[in-house]
N, C-alpha and C positions, 0 to 999 in steps of 0.2 A: 312453419305453417305449410298447409297443403301437403302433408306427408313428407316434409323435408325439402320440397321444391322451392320454398322461400325461406331465407334466413333473415331474421330481423333483430337488430340491436335496439334495445329500448332503455329508457332511464332506469337506474337502479331504484329510484323512488319516484312517487307520483303516479300518474295515470299509466296503465299498461293495457295494451290492446288485448281483446278477448273474443268472445263469441259474436258480439255485435259486428265487429269489423269483418269477421269471417263470413257471416251471413250477408252483409252488405256486398262484399266482393262476389259472393256466389250468385247474387241477383243481377249482376252486371251482364248484359247480353249484347254488348256492342259488337258490330260486325267489322269486317276488314275495311281499313281506311277511315273508320269513324274516330272522332275525337271525343275523349271523355275527361271531365274535370271532377276531382273530389275536393269539396270545400272542407277545410279543417282536417287535413290529411295526417297530422301528427307525424310519427316516425315512419309512416308508410305501410301499415299493416294491410288495410283494405286496398290501398292504391296498388301495391305490388302484387297482392294476391289476385286482384282483378286483371292486372296486366298479364300475369302468367296464364290465367284462365282464357284470356282473349288475346292471343298472340298477334292478331292482325290489326288491332286497334292501337291508337296512341293516347297517352295519358298525361295529364297535368295535375299535380297536387298543389293546393294553396294552403299555407300555414303561417300564422302570425307569430308563434313562439320561436325565437331564434334557436334554442336548443333542440326543439323537436324538428325544426326545419333542417338543421345541420345533420341530425341523425337520419332524416329521410334521404337527404342527398347522398350520405354515405351508404345507406341501405340500397339505393338504386344502383350504385356502383358495385356494391358487394354481390348483388344478384345479376350483374351483367345486363342491366336493362336500360342503360344510358342512351341507347339508340332510339328509344321510343317512349321513355318515361322521363319526366322532369318535375322538379318541385321548385316553387317560387314563393317569395314572401308576399303576403297579402292578408288583409283583415276583412272578414265578412261584413263588419259594421260600416266599412267605408264603401261598400257597394262593388258590384262587378266591374263597372266602368273604370274604376280606379286602376284595374290591372292592365287595361289597354289591349285586351284580347278579343278576338272574334267569338261569337257565341258557339257553343259546343253542341254536338249531337246528343250527348247524354251527360247528366250530372248526378253525382252521388254525395250523400252526406249522412253523418251520424252526429247530429247537433248535440251540444251540451244539454243535459236533461232538465236543468232548472233555470228559471229566470230570476228568482228572488233569493238572494243569499240568506234572508231571514227565514226561509221556508225549510231549511235543513241545518243540521249541525255544521258550523263553518268548516269547509274543506281545508286541507293543508295548502299553503301557497303553491306547491308543485302540482296540485290537483285542480286548483280553482278554474283554470282555463278550460279544462275538460268537463267540469261539472256545471259551471255557471255561464249562461248565454248572455253576454253583454248585448243589449239591444233587444233581448227576448227572442222567442222563436220567429217572430215576424221579420227580424233582420236576416235570419237564415233563409226563410222562404222567399223574401224579396230578392236576395242575392241569387238563389237558384233559378228563379223565374227569369231574371235578366241574363243569366249565364247560359241558358239553353235556347236553341233556335226553335222556331215554330215547328211543331210536329216532333220535337225531340223529347226524350224521356227524363223524368226526375224520379230518383229513387232515394228514399229516406228510411232509416230505421230509428225508432224512437220509443219512448214509454207508451204503453197501451192507453194509459189514462189521458194522454194528450192527443189521441186520434181525432177527436172532434175539432180541436184547435188547429191541427195540422191540415185537415181537409178544408176548414173554413178559410185559412190563410192562402192556400193554393188555389181554391175554387175560382176566384175572379179571373184568372188567366190560364188555368189548366183544368183538365177533366180526364175522362176515360180512366178513372181511378180503379186500381186493383189493390185490395187490402189483404194482407196475410197476417193472421194472428199467430204469435209464437208463444206456445204454452209450455210451462215446465213439465206438467203431467196432464193426462187426458181429463182428469177431474178437477183441474185448477184453472182459474181464469188466465188469459194471456197477460204476460208481463211486458212484452214488446209487440210492436206492430211494424211490419215492413210495408210501406206505401209506395206504389208506382203510379205516376201520373204522366200525362202527355200534355205538353203546352199546346193550348187551343184544342185539345181533344174533346170530343162530344159524346163518346160512347157511355152507356150507363155504368154506374159503379158496380164492380163485381167483388163479392166477398169470397175469397179463395178458401179451399179446404185448409184447415189449420196445420201448422207444423208443431208436432209434439216432440220435445227434446229428450225426455227420459221415460223409461218404464220403471215402476217401483220395484226395487230389489234386483234390477238388471244391471247391464253394463253402464258405463258413464253416460253414453248417449245411445239412442236407438240406432239401429243399423242404417236407416235412411239418412239420419242426421250425420252419422259418422262418415258416410259417403260424401255428403256435401262438404264437410270439414276437410276431407282428404283430397277434394277436387275431382272426384270421379263422378259427381252428380252436381247439377245446378239447381238453383231455386227457380221454379217456373213462374215468373211474375209478369212476363210480357203479354201484350195484347194477342 
């Protein structure tokens, strides 16, 4: 990842990190000395990429799956980031307070996309944790709102058709929303949204210019997207 600056070991089977993790990491803009938490960090794709992008910040990943957590710990060491990145066991459905940590300056998450196992073809056991959100999206937003300090940022990437739910769940305690639609092509609807919110923020919602991933008949990604994936450009989502 990041043009070779991050090396990631992943499970041979089951969920494997991809574009969503890369875009989530690119949206992290934590400054020097700030503390960042990723909920559901898996083997560490977004966590490590964000840490390499933001060398002055400190990062904590929380993961409930023991295999994914062990991989994340190994990946932290593999990339020489043990001085300012750590991963710990934790379950979003048990709430942030169960971790015994102080609130963070920023939190990141790529929550599982589905709440109801009956809503899709049953995923393989190895993929279930990445696809099905036990406790629903509300468990994730509740965790993130508790995990961040007042004035801190919450950044989430999710399915575009859950945007209304995501905003409604965050709105009681967060605001200053900035929404980035992620489109496969210019003439197709967004498949993903990246949402930035500020806890206790009061600024009006801003709908940002869209990010378009591909040109028809062109390279795999548009040049601006390729720059983001290689770490030479960031996603501008901050206030």
